[in-house]
Structures are given as structure tokens and as C-alpha cells.
N, CA, C, O and CB atoms as a CASP TS submission, in Angstrom:
PFRMAT TS
TARGET T0000
AUTHOR 0000-0000-0000
METHOD Language model
MODEL 1
PARENT N/A
ATOM      1  N   UNK     1       0.873  -1.148  -0.079  1.00  0.00           N
ATOM      2  CA  UNK     1       0.013   0.081  -0.425  1.00  0.00           C
ATOM      3  C   UNK     1       1.271   1.499   0.036  1.00  0.00           C
ATOM      4  O   UNK     1       2.354   1.621   0.608  1.00  0.00           O
ATOM      5  CB  UNK     1      -1.770   0.035   0.742  1.00  0.00           C
ATOM      6  N   UNK     2       0.194   2.382  -0.695  1.00  0.00           N
ATOM      7  CA  UNK     2       2.211   3.403  -1.211  1.00  0.00           C
ATOM      8  C   UNK     2       0.379   4.950  -1.072  1.00  0.00           C
ATOM      9  O   UNK     2      -0.496   5.244  -1.886  1.00  0.00           O
ATOM     10  CB  UNK     2       3.799   2.760  -4.487  1.00  0.00           C
ATOM     11  N   UNK     3       0.704   5.470   0.472  1.00  0.00           N
ATOM     12  CA  UNK     3      -0.044   7.306   0.068  1.00  0.00           C
ATOM     13  C   UNK     3       0.587   7.313   0.004  1.00  0.00           C
ATOM     14  O   UNK     3       1.717   6.835   0.100  1.00  0.00           O
ATOM     15  CB  UNK     3      -0.744   8.521   0.551  1.00  0.00           C
ATOM     16  N   UNK     4      -0.713   8.684  -0.460  1.00  0.00           N
ATOM     17  CA  UNK     4       0.206   9.539  -1.474  1.00  0.00           C
ATOM     18  C   UNK     4       0.474  10.795  -0.869  1.00  0.00           C
ATOM     19  O   UNK     4      -0.280  11.334  -0.058  1.00  0.00           O
ATOM     20  CB  UNK     4      -0.461   9.828  -2.916  1.00  0.00           C
ATOM     21  N   UNK     5       1.684  11.314  -1.316  1.00  0.00           N
ATOM     22  CA  UNK     5       1.495  12.532   0.778  1.00  0.00           C
ATOM     23  C   UNK     5       1.989  13.030   1.341  1.00  0.00           C
ATOM     24  O   UNK     5       2.299  14.188   1.621  1.00  0.00           O
ATOM     25  CB  UNK     5       1.329  12.290   2.069  1.00  0.00           C
ATOM     26  N   UNK     6       2.163  11.794   1.658  1.00  0.00           N
ATOM     27  CA  UNK     6       2.744  12.199   3.553  1.00  0.00           C
ATOM     28  C   UNK     6       3.456  13.016   3.493  1.00  0.00           C
ATOM     29  O   UNK     6       3.709  13.944   2.724  1.00  0.00           O
ATOM     30  CB  UNK     6       3.605  11.181   4.553  1.00  0.00           C
ATOM     31  N   UNK     7       4.006  12.407   4.897  1.00  0.00           N
ATOM     32  CA  UNK     7       4.481  13.085   6.203  1.00  0.00           C
ATOM     33  C   UNK     7       5.460  12.350   6.350  1.00  0.00           C
ATOM     34  O   UNK     7       5.227  11.141   6.362  1.00  0.00           O
ATOM     35  CB  UNK     7       3.604  13.163   7.454  1.00  0.00           C
ATOM     36  N   UNK     8       6.541  12.701   6.473  1.00  0.00           N
ATOM     37  CA  UNK     8       7.471  11.054   7.486  1.00  0.00           C
ATOM     38  C   UNK     8       8.351  12.030   8.461  1.00  0.00           C
ATOM     39  O   UNK     8       8.615  13.096   7.905  1.00  0.00           O
ATOM     40  CB  UNK     8       9.035   9.601   6.160  1.00  0.00           C
ATOM     41  N   UNK     9       8.561  11.980   9.005  1.00  0.00           N
ATOM     42  CA  UNK     9       9.876  11.981  10.113  1.00  0.00           C
ATOM     43  C   UNK     9      11.534  11.525  10.235  1.00  0.00           C
ATOM     44  O   UNK     9      11.733  10.547  10.955  1.00  0.00           O
ATOM     45  CB  UNK     9       9.431  11.251  11.028  1.00  0.00           C
ATOM     46  N   UNK    10      12.423  11.989   9.759  1.00  0.00           N
ATOM     47  CA  UNK    10      13.172  10.832  10.163  1.00  0.00           C
ATOM     48  C   UNK    10      14.379  11.606  10.747  1.00  0.00           C
ATOM     49  O   UNK    10      14.748  12.737  10.429  1.00  0.00           O
ATOM     50  CB  UNK    10      13.519   9.727   8.926  1.00  0.00           C
ATOM     51  N   UNK    11      15.031  10.599  11.852  1.00  0.00           N
ATOM     52  CA  UNK    11      16.286  10.544  12.408  1.00  0.00           C
ATOM     53  C   UNK    11      17.268  10.717  11.646  1.00  0.00           C
ATOM     54  O   UNK    11      17.220  10.799  10.419  1.00  0.00           O
ATOM     55  CB  UNK    11      16.499   9.544  12.977  1.00  0.00           C
ATOM     56  N   UNK    12      18.390  10.795  12.459  1.00  0.00           N
ATOM     57  CA  UNK    12      19.481  11.059  11.350  1.00  0.00           C
ATOM     58  C   UNK    12      19.353  10.946  10.093  1.00  0.00           C
ATOM     59  O   UNK    12      19.625  10.068   9.274  1.00  0.00           O
ATOM     60  CB  UNK    12      20.437  10.388  11.452  1.00  0.00           C
ATOM     61  N   UNK    13      18.641  12.538  10.032  1.00  0.00           N
ATOM     62  CA  UNK    13      18.874  12.243   8.597  1.00  0.00           C
ATOM     63  C   UNK    13      20.428  13.516   8.374  1.00  0.00           C
ATOM     64  O   UNK    13      21.192  13.527   7.409  1.00  0.00           O
ATOM     65  CB  UNK    13      17.062  12.656   7.463  1.00  0.00           C
ATOM     66  N   UNK    14      20.452  13.930   8.921  1.00  0.00           N
ATOM     67  CA  UNK    14      21.802  14.633   8.733  1.00  0.00           C
ATOM     68  C   UNK    14      23.506  13.609   7.976  1.00  0.00           C
ATOM     69  O   UNK    14      24.602  13.977   7.552  1.00  0.00           O
ATOM     70  CB  UNK    14      22.070  15.179  10.540  1.00  0.00           C
ATOM     71  N   UNK    15      23.029  12.673   8.114  1.00  0.00           N
ATOM     72  CA  UNK    15      24.216  11.555   8.052  1.00  0.00           C
ATOM     73  C   UNK    15      23.788   9.974   7.557  1.00  0.00           C
ATOM     74  O   UNK    15      22.738   9.605   8.083  1.00  0.00           O
ATOM     75  CB  UNK    15      24.856  11.418   9.657  1.00  0.00           C
ATOM     76  N   UNK    16      24.511   8.822   6.498  1.00  0.00           N
ATOM     77  CA  UNK    16      24.132   7.932   6.958  1.00  0.00           C
ATOM     78  C   UNK    16      22.664   7.412   6.464  1.00  0.00           C
ATOM     79  O   UNK    16      21.709   7.954   5.907  1.00  0.00           O
ATOM     80  CB  UNK    16      24.314   8.210   8.133  1.00  0.00           C
ATOM     81  N   UNK    17      22.888   6.388   6.834  1.00  0.00           N
ATOM     82  CA  UNK    17      21.244   5.993   6.306  1.00  0.00           C
ATOM     83  C   UNK    17      20.164   7.072   6.294  1.00  0.00           C
ATOM     84  O   UNK    17      19.756   7.212   5.142  1.00  0.00           O
ATOM     85  CB  UNK    17      20.558   4.863   7.294  1.00  0.00           C
ATOM     86  N   UNK    18      19.437   8.040   7.323  1.00  0.00           N
ATOM     87  CA  UNK    18      19.006   8.462   7.384  1.00  0.00           C
ATOM     88  C   UNK    18      19.406   9.727   6.073  1.00  0.00           C
ATOM     89  O   UNK    18      18.657   9.702   5.097  1.00  0.00           O
ATOM     90  CB  UNK    18      18.911   8.332   8.543  1.00  0.00           C
ATOM     91  N   UNK    19      20.188  10.448   6.071  1.00  0.00           N
ATOM     92  CA  UNK    19      19.726  10.817   4.875  1.00  0.00           C
ATOM     93  C   UNK    19      19.457  10.138   3.400  1.00  0.00           C
ATOM     94  O   UNK    19      18.831  10.595   2.444  1.00  0.00           O
ATOM     95  CB  UNK    19      20.399  11.602   4.752  1.00  0.00           C
ATOM     96  N   UNK    20      20.047   9.073   3.530  1.00  0.00           N
ATOM     97  CA  UNK    20      19.991   8.659   2.081  1.00  0.00           C
ATOM     98  C   UNK    20      17.823   8.437   2.346  1.00  0.00           C
ATOM     99  O   UNK    20      16.794   8.772   1.760  1.00  0.00           O
ATOM    100  CB  UNK    20      21.384   6.705   1.630  1.00  0.00           C
ATOM    101  N   UNK    21      18.151   7.834   3.333  1.00  0.00           N
ATOM    102  CA  UNK    21      15.562   7.385   2.857  1.00  0.00           C
ATOM    103  C   UNK    21      15.028   8.926   3.190  1.00  0.00           C
ATOM    104  O   UNK    21      13.894   9.169   2.778  1.00  0.00           O
ATOM    105  CB  UNK    21      14.040   5.647   4.872  1.00  0.00           C
ATOM    106  N   UNK    22      15.773  10.067   3.939  1.00  0.00           N
ATOM    107  CA  UNK    22      15.120  11.815   3.632  1.00  0.00           C
ATOM    108  C   UNK    22      14.940  11.866   2.478  1.00  0.00           C
ATOM    109  O   UNK    22      13.854  12.051   1.928  1.00  0.00           O
ATOM    110  CB  UNK    22      16.011  13.186   3.917  1.00  0.00           C
ATOM    111  N   UNK    23      16.483  11.632   1.725  1.00  0.00           N
ATOM    112  CA  UNK    23      16.519  11.635  -0.191  1.00  0.00           C
ATOM    113  C   UNK    23      15.285  10.832  -1.291  1.00  0.00           C
ATOM    114  O   UNK    23      14.692  11.289  -2.268  1.00  0.00           O
ATOM    115  CB  UNK    23      18.106  10.670  -0.671  1.00  0.00           C
ATOM    116  N   UNK    24      15.225   9.429  -0.620  1.00  0.00           N
ATOM    117  CA  UNK    24      14.289   8.945  -1.646  1.00  0.00           C
ATOM    118  C   UNK    24      12.756   9.336  -1.132  1.00  0.00           C
ATOM    119  O   UNK    24      11.759   9.587  -1.809  1.00  0.00           O
ATOM    120  CB  UNK    24      14.497   7.262  -1.860  1.00  0.00           C
ATOM    121  N   UNK    25      12.947   9.294   0.433  1.00  0.00           N
ATOM    122  CA  UNK    25      11.378   9.976   0.530  1.00  0.00           C
ATOM    123  C   UNK    25      11.040  11.234  -0.321  1.00  0.00           C
ATOM    124  O   UNK    25      10.389  11.475  -1.338  1.00  0.00           O
ATOM    125  CB  UNK    25      11.078  10.481   2.061  1.00  0.00           C
ATOM    126  N   UNK    26      11.702  11.838   0.471  1.00  0.00           N
ATOM    127  CA  UNK    26      11.723  13.981  -1.389  1.00  0.00           C
ATOM    128  C   UNK    26      11.870  13.103  -2.458  1.00  0.00           C
ATOM    129  O   UNK    26      12.480  13.963  -3.094  1.00  0.00           O
ATOM    130  CB  UNK    26      13.942  15.820  -1.673  1.00  0.00           C
ATOM    131  N   UNK    27      11.852  11.877  -3.454  1.00  0.00           N
ATOM    132  CA  UNK    27      11.718  11.616  -4.614  1.00  0.00           C
ATOM    133  C   UNK    27      10.730  11.231  -4.691  1.00  0.00           C
ATOM    134  O   UNK    27       9.973  11.662  -5.561  1.00  0.00           O
ATOM    135  CB  UNK    27      12.424  11.014  -5.110  1.00  0.00           C
ATOM    136  N   UNK    28      10.309  10.172  -3.727  1.00  0.00           N
ATOM    137  CA  UNK    28       8.871  10.186  -4.034  1.00  0.00           C
ATOM    138  C   UNK    28       7.774  10.690  -3.745  1.00  0.00           C
ATOM    139  O   UNK    28       6.728  10.045  -3.820  1.00  0.00           O
ATOM    140  CB  UNK    28       8.554   9.483  -3.950  1.00  0.00           C
ATOM    141  N   UNK    29       7.851  12.319  -3.248  1.00  0.00           N
ATOM    142  CA  UNK    29       7.656  13.229  -3.178  1.00  0.00           C
ATOM    143  C   UNK    29       6.591  13.378  -2.133  1.00  0.00           C
ATOM    144  O   UNK    29       5.543  14.025  -2.097  1.00  0.00           O
ATOM    145  CB  UNK    29       7.574  13.590  -4.252  1.00  0.00           C
ATOM    146  N   UNK    30       7.230  12.526  -1.249  1.00  0.00           N
ATOM    147  CA  UNK    30       6.452  13.653   0.655  1.00  0.00           C
ATOM    148  C   UNK    30       7.239  14.169   0.906  1.00  0.00           C
ATOM    149  O   UNK    30       8.422  14.190   0.565  1.00  0.00           O
ATOM    150  CB  UNK    30       5.992  13.027   2.351  1.00  0.00           C
ATOM    151  N   UNK    31       6.406  14.873   1.830  1.00  0.00           N
ATOM    152  CA  UNK    31       7.374  16.174   3.007  1.00  0.00           C
ATOM    153  C   UNK    31       8.195  15.402   3.604  1.00  0.00           C
ATOM    154  O   UNK    31       7.970  14.206   3.421  1.00  0.00           O
ATOM    155  CB  UNK    31       6.499  17.103   4.410  1.00  0.00           C
ATOM    156  N   UNK    32       9.467  15.771   4.552  1.00  0.00           N
ATOM    157  CA  UNK    32       9.956  14.834   4.733  1.00  0.00           C
ATOM    158  C   UNK    32      10.762  16.265   5.848  1.00  0.00           C
ATOM    159  O   UNK    32      11.535  17.148   5.476  1.00  0.00           O
ATOM    160  CB  UNK    32      10.557  13.762   3.384  1.00  0.00           C
ATOM    161  N   UNK    33      10.128  15.972   7.426  1.00  0.00           N
ATOM    162  CA  UNK    33      10.800  16.112   8.739  1.00  0.00           C
ATOM    163  C   UNK    33      12.203  16.373   8.441  1.00  0.00           C
ATOM    164  O   UNK    33      12.121  16.289   7.216  1.00  0.00           O
ATOM    165  CB  UNK    33      10.648  14.861   9.656  1.00  0.00           C
ATOM    166  N   UNK    34      13.724  16.690   8.722  1.00  0.00           N
ATOM    167  CA  UNK    34      14.715  15.639   8.996  1.00  0.00           C
ATOM    168  C   UNK    34      15.398  16.162   9.766  1.00  0.00           C
ATOM    169  O   UNK    34      15.827  17.298   9.564  1.00  0.00           O
ATOM    170  CB  UNK    34      15.464  15.094   8.014  1.00  0.00           C
ATOM    171  N   UNK    35      15.794  15.168  11.319  1.00  0.00           N
ATOM    172  CA  UNK    35      15.894  15.012  12.153  1.00  0.00           C
ATOM    173  C   UNK    35      17.492  15.491  12.499  1.00  0.00           C
ATOM    174  O   UNK    35      17.991  14.368  12.563  1.00  0.00           O
ATOM    175  CB  UNK    35      15.351  13.907  12.266  1.00  0.00           C
ATOM    176  N   UNK    36      18.296  16.161  12.689  1.00  0.00           N
ATOM    177  CA  UNK    36      19.692  15.643  13.096  1.00  0.00           C
ATOM    178  C   UNK    36      20.535  16.578  14.341  1.00  0.00           C
ATOM    179  O   UNK    36      20.149  17.596  14.916  1.00  0.00           O
ATOM    180  CB  UNK    36      20.627  15.658  11.639  1.00  0.00           C
ATOM    181  N   UNK    37      21.900  15.761  14.514  1.00  0.00           N
ATOM    182  CA  UNK    37      22.697  16.975  16.191  1.00  0.00           C
ATOM    183  C   UNK    37      23.593  17.983  14.723  1.00  0.00           C
ATOM    184  O   UNK    37      24.501  18.806  14.844  1.00  0.00           O
ATOM    185  CB  UNK    37      24.689  15.562  18.103  1.00  0.00           C
ATOM    186  N   UNK    38      23.115  17.652  13.838  1.00  0.00           N
ATOM    187  CA  UNK    38      24.934  18.575  12.607  1.00  0.00           C
ATOM    188  C   UNK    38      24.085  19.416  12.060  1.00  0.00           C
ATOM    189  O   UNK    38      24.008  18.973  10.914  1.00  0.00           O
ATOM    190  CB  UNK    38      26.117  17.455  10.856  1.00  0.00           C
ATOM    191  N   UNK    39      23.228  20.560  12.129  1.00  0.00           N
ATOM    192  CA  UNK    39      23.056  21.330  11.453  1.00  0.00           C
ATOM    193  C   UNK    39      23.738  21.485   9.528  1.00  0.00           C
ATOM    194  O   UNK    39      23.288  21.591   8.387  1.00  0.00           O
ATOM    195  CB  UNK    39      23.393  22.145  12.432  1.00  0.00           C
ATOM    196  N   UNK    40      24.886  21.412  10.158  1.00  0.00           N
ATOM    197  CA  UNK    40      26.281  21.648   8.579  1.00  0.00           C
ATOM    198  C   UNK    40      25.188  20.261   7.904  1.00  0.00           C
ATOM    199  O   UNK    40      24.121  20.529   7.351  1.00  0.00           O
ATOM    200  CB  UNK    40      29.034  20.978   9.026  1.00  0.00           C
ATOM    201  N   UNK    41      25.664  18.891   8.067  1.00  0.00           N
ATOM    202  CA  UNK    41      24.602  18.141   7.624  1.00  0.00           C
ATOM    203  C   UNK    41      23.015  18.145   7.351  1.00  0.00           C
ATOM    204  O   UNK    41      22.370  17.501   6.523  1.00  0.00           O
ATOM    205  CB  UNK    41      24.736  17.472   8.215  1.00  0.00           C
ATOM    206  N   UNK    42      22.744  18.749   7.976  1.00  0.00           N
ATOM    207  CA  UNK    42      21.109  19.089   7.586  1.00  0.00           C
ATOM    208  C   UNK    42      21.431  19.675   6.000  1.00  0.00           C
ATOM    209  O   UNK    42      21.131  19.098   4.955  1.00  0.00           O
ATOM    210  CB  UNK    42      20.189  20.549   8.844  1.00  0.00           C
ATOM    211  N   UNK    43      22.260  21.236   6.165  1.00  0.00           N
ATOM    212  CA  UNK    43      22.114  21.839   4.837  1.00  0.00           C
ATOM    213  C   UNK    43      22.883  20.781   3.244  1.00  0.00           C
ATOM    214  O   UNK    43      22.639  20.940   2.048  1.00  0.00           O
ATOM    215  CB  UNK    43      22.992  23.485   5.125  1.00  0.00           C
ATOM    216  N   UNK    44      23.894  19.683   3.980  1.00  0.00           N
ATOM    217  CA  UNK    44      23.831  19.022   2.828  1.00  0.00           C
ATOM    218  C   UNK    44      22.823  18.034   2.512  1.00  0.00           C
ATOM    219  O   UNK    44      22.495  17.421   1.496  1.00  0.00           O
ATOM    220  CB  UNK    44      24.881  18.515   2.697  1.00  0.00           C
ATOM    221  N   UNK    45      22.630  18.057   3.121  1.00  0.00           N
ATOM    222  CA  UNK    45      21.157  16.619   2.444  1.00  0.00           C
ATOM    223  C   UNK    45      20.113  17.304   2.137  1.00  0.00           C
ATOM    224  O   UNK    45      19.464  16.814   1.213  1.00  0.00           O
ATOM    225  CB  UNK    45      20.357  15.283   3.688  1.00  0.00           C
ATOM    226  N   UNK    46      19.800  18.052   2.481  1.00  0.00           N
ATOM    227  CA  UNK    46      18.922  19.270   1.826  1.00  0.00           C
ATOM    228  C   UNK    46      19.558  19.801   0.259  1.00  0.00           C
ATOM    229  O   UNK    46      18.799  20.010  -0.688  1.00  0.00           O
ATOM    230  CB  UNK    46      18.990  20.719   3.024  1.00  0.00           C
ATOM    231  N   UNK    47      20.932  19.961   0.176  1.00  0.00           N
ATOM    232  CA  UNK    47      20.997  20.587  -1.050  1.00  0.00           C
ATOM    233  C   UNK    47      20.980  19.877  -1.889  1.00  0.00           C
ATOM    234  O   UNK    47      21.572  18.799  -1.842  1.00  0.00           O
ATOM    235  CB  UNK    47      21.857  21.282  -1.273  1.00  0.00           C
ATOM    236  N   UNK    48      20.043  20.426  -3.264  1.00  0.00           N
ATOM    237  CA  UNK    48      19.039  19.909  -4.425  1.00  0.00           C
ATOM    238  C   UNK    48      18.004  19.702  -4.243  1.00  0.00           C
ATOM    239  O   UNK    48      17.487  19.442  -5.330  1.00  0.00           O
ATOM    240  CB  UNK    48      19.223  18.920  -4.993  1.00  0.00           C
ATOM    241  N   UNK    49      17.013  19.626  -3.141  1.00  0.00           N
ATOM    242  CA  UNK    49      16.333  18.922  -2.500  1.00  0.00           C
ATOM    243  C   UNK    49      14.844  20.922  -2.800  1.00  0.00           C
ATOM    244  O   UNK    49      14.964  22.142  -2.912  1.00  0.00           O
ATOM    245  CB  UNK    49      17.375  18.116  -0.571  1.00  0.00           C
ATOM    246  N   UNK    50      14.092  20.201  -2.782  1.00  0.00           N
ATOM    247  CA  UNK    50      12.871  21.584  -2.577  1.00  0.00           C
ATOM    248  C   UNK    50      12.742  21.960  -1.656  1.00  0.00           C
ATOM    249  O   UNK    50      12.439  21.247  -0.699  1.00  0.00           O
ATOM    250  CB  UNK    50      11.549  21.525  -2.795  1.00  0.00           C
ATOM    251  N   UNK    51      12.883  22.949  -1.596  1.00  0.00           N
ATOM    252  CA  UNK    51      12.035  23.479   0.273  1.00  0.00           C
ATOM    253  C   UNK    51      10.984  22.683   1.165  1.00  0.00           C
ATOM    254  O   UNK    51      10.954  21.939   2.145  1.00  0.00           O
ATOM    255  CB  UNK    51      10.980  24.914   0.136  1.00  0.00           C
ATOM    256  N   UNK    52      10.059  23.343   0.150  1.00  0.00           N
ATOM    257  CA  UNK    52       9.291  22.535   0.250  1.00  0.00           C
ATOM    258  C   UNK    52       8.356  21.273   0.763  1.00  0.00           C
ATOM    259  O   UNK    52       7.218  21.023   1.160  1.00  0.00           O
ATOM    260  CB  UNK    52       9.527  22.583  -0.095  1.00  0.00           C
ATOM    261  N   UNK    53      10.264  20.342   0.336  1.00  0.00           N
ATOM    262  CA  UNK    53       9.593  19.132   0.738  1.00  0.00           C
ATOM    263  C   UNK    53      10.548  18.935   1.708  1.00  0.00           C
ATOM    264  O   UNK    53      10.321  17.827   2.195  1.00  0.00           O
ATOM    265  CB  UNK    53       9.333  17.948  -0.309  1.00  0.00           C
ATOM    266  N   UNK    54      11.397  19.387   2.180  1.00  0.00           N
ATOM    267  CA  UNK    54      12.796  19.230   3.047  1.00  0.00           C
ATOM    268  C   UNK    54      12.825  19.746   3.686  1.00  0.00           C
ATOM    269  O   UNK    54      13.506  20.747   3.468  1.00  0.00           O
ATOM    270  CB  UNK    54      13.895  19.369   2.770  1.00  0.00           C
ATOM    271  N   UNK    55      11.994  19.631   5.466  1.00  0.00           N
ATOM    272  CA  UNK    55      11.995  20.310   6.512  1.00  0.00           C
ATOM    273  C   UNK    55      13.419  20.596   8.058  1.00  0.00           C
ATOM    274  O   UNK    55      13.101  20.618   9.247  1.00  0.00           O
ATOM    275  CB  UNK    55      10.789  19.674   6.833  1.00  0.00           C
ATOM    276  N   UNK    56      14.511  20.727   7.663  1.00  0.00           N
ATOM    277  CA  UNK    56      15.317  20.333   8.033  1.00  0.00           C
ATOM    278  C   UNK    56      14.957  20.655  10.073  1.00  0.00           C
ATOM    279  O   UNK    56      14.053  21.422  10.406  1.00  0.00           O
ATOM    280  CB  UNK    56      16.508  20.971   7.071  1.00  0.00           C
ATOM    281  N   UNK    57      15.457  20.237  10.676  1.00  0.00           N
ATOM    282  CA  UNK    57      15.427  20.445  13.015  1.00  0.00           C
ATOM    283  C   UNK    57      17.072  19.705  13.608  1.00  0.00           C
ATOM    284  O   UNK    57      17.542  18.569  13.680  1.00  0.00           O
ATOM    285  CB  UNK    57      13.441  18.711  14.210  1.00  0.00           C
ATOM    286  N   UNK    58      17.470  20.922  13.899  1.00  0.00           N
ATOM    287  CA  UNK    58      18.685  20.615  14.959  1.00  0.00           C
ATOM    288  C   UNK    58      18.510  20.098  16.095  1.00  0.00           C
ATOM    289  O   UNK    58      18.355  21.033  16.881  1.00  0.00           O
ATOM    290  CB  UNK    58      19.355  21.632  15.345  1.00  0.00           C
ATOM    291  N   UNK    59      18.445  19.107  16.636  1.00  0.00           N
ATOM    292  CA  UNK    59      17.982  17.793  17.234  1.00  0.00           C
ATOM    293  C   UNK    59      19.658  17.919  18.306  1.00  0.00           C
ATOM    294  O   UNK    59      20.767  18.221  17.865  1.00  0.00           O
ATOM    295  CB  UNK    59      17.676  16.105  15.745  1.00  0.00           C
ATOM    296  N   UNK    60      19.485  17.755  18.991  1.00  0.00           N
ATOM    297  CA  UNK    60      20.144  16.790  20.641  1.00  0.00           C
ATOM    298  C   UNK    60      19.587  16.170  21.367  1.00  0.00           C
ATOM    299  O   UNK    60      18.817  16.863  22.032  1.00  0.00           O
ATOM    300  CB  UNK    60      20.631  17.390  21.736  1.00  0.00           C
ATOM    301  N   UNK    61      19.572  15.266  21.582  1.00  0.00           N
ATOM    302  CA  UNK    61      18.289  15.284  22.744  1.00  0.00           C
ATOM    303  C   UNK    61      19.649  13.629  24.079  1.00  0.00           C
ATOM    304  O   UNK    61      19.396  12.628  24.749  1.00  0.00           O
ATOM    305  CB  UNK    61      15.690  14.272  21.460  1.00  0.00           C
ATOM    306  N   UNK    62      20.860  14.392  23.697  1.00  0.00           N
ATOM    307  CA  UNK    62      21.251  13.664  24.631  1.00  0.00           C
ATOM    308  C   UNK    62      20.763  14.188  26.518  1.00  0.00           C
ATOM    309  O   UNK    62      19.889  15.001  26.820  1.00  0.00           O
ATOM    310  CB  UNK    62      22.822  13.662  24.228  1.00  0.00           C
ATOM    311  N   UNK    63      21.619  13.441  27.433  1.00  0.00           N
ATOM    312  CA  UNK    63      20.675  13.597  28.854  1.00  0.00           C
ATOM    313  C   UNK    63      22.413  14.067  29.057  1.00  0.00           C
ATOM    314  O   UNK    63      23.507  13.505  29.100  1.00  0.00           O
ATOM    315  CB  UNK    63      19.570  11.882  29.968  1.00  0.00           C
ATOM    316  N   UNK    64      21.752  15.706  29.161  1.00  0.00           N
ATOM    317  CA  UNK    64      23.328  16.637  30.237  1.00  0.00           C
ATOM    318  C   UNK    64      23.069  17.080  31.838  1.00  0.00           C
ATOM    319  O   UNK    64      23.512  18.105  32.357  1.00  0.00           O
ATOM    320  CB  UNK    64      23.773  18.560  29.434  1.00  0.00           C
ATOM    321  N   UNK    65      22.324  16.156  32.429  1.00  0.00           N
ATOM    322  CA  UNK    65      21.801  15.815  33.729  1.00  0.00           C
ATOM    323  C   UNK    65      23.278  15.950  34.613  1.00  0.00           C
ATOM    324  O   UNK    65      24.181  15.182  34.282  1.00  0.00           O
ATOM    325  CB  UNK    65      20.984  14.160  33.737  1.00  0.00           C
ATOM    326  N   UNK    66      23.450  16.638  35.404  1.00  0.00           N
ATOM    327  CA  UNK    66      24.486  17.249  36.433  1.00  0.00           C
ATOM    328  C   UNK    66      24.304  16.041  37.439  1.00  0.00           C
ATOM    329  O   UNK    66      23.203  15.755  37.910  1.00  0.00           O
ATOM    330  CB  UNK    66      24.090  18.967  37.138  1.00  0.00           C
ATOM    331  N   UNK    67      25.798  15.159  37.812  1.00  0.00           N
ATOM    332  CA  UNK    67      25.365  14.214  38.553  1.00  0.00           C
ATOM    333  C   UNK    67      26.718  12.928  38.601  1.00  0.00           C
ATOM    334  O   UNK    67      26.564  11.895  39.252  1.00  0.00           O
ATOM    335  CB  UNK    67      23.858  13.777  37.879  1.00  0.00           C
TER
END
């Protein structure tokens, strides 16, 4: 089953498999919210992709609690 025009959230979109998945999804016409730790990596992922289909967001979910 293939859904048309879906929105996809992809973690790790700044490199490797996440980058490849983001590019593949945009190539299918999906809107992709790509999250990753590297702003420059996300810019590289989005290079050449339509801005209306790729929304990059820098996110780091590391636990920085003191103690």
C-alpha cells in the first residue's frame, strides 16, 4: 500500500542511512521533517532538494544532567 503526499519524520537525517532515507522520501514526493545533531549535515542533506519538501531541524536528545 502506498500513501500519496505523506509527511515523514526521519531521525539522523544529517548523515548516513537517515540522509539516504530523507532523499528517497523527498524523491517520492513526501514532505520530510529531517532531524539530526549536525546543522551542516542537514544543510548537505537538503542541498538540491525542494525546500517545500524538506524541513531540517537540529535536535540533540542527549542527557546532560549533572551528577
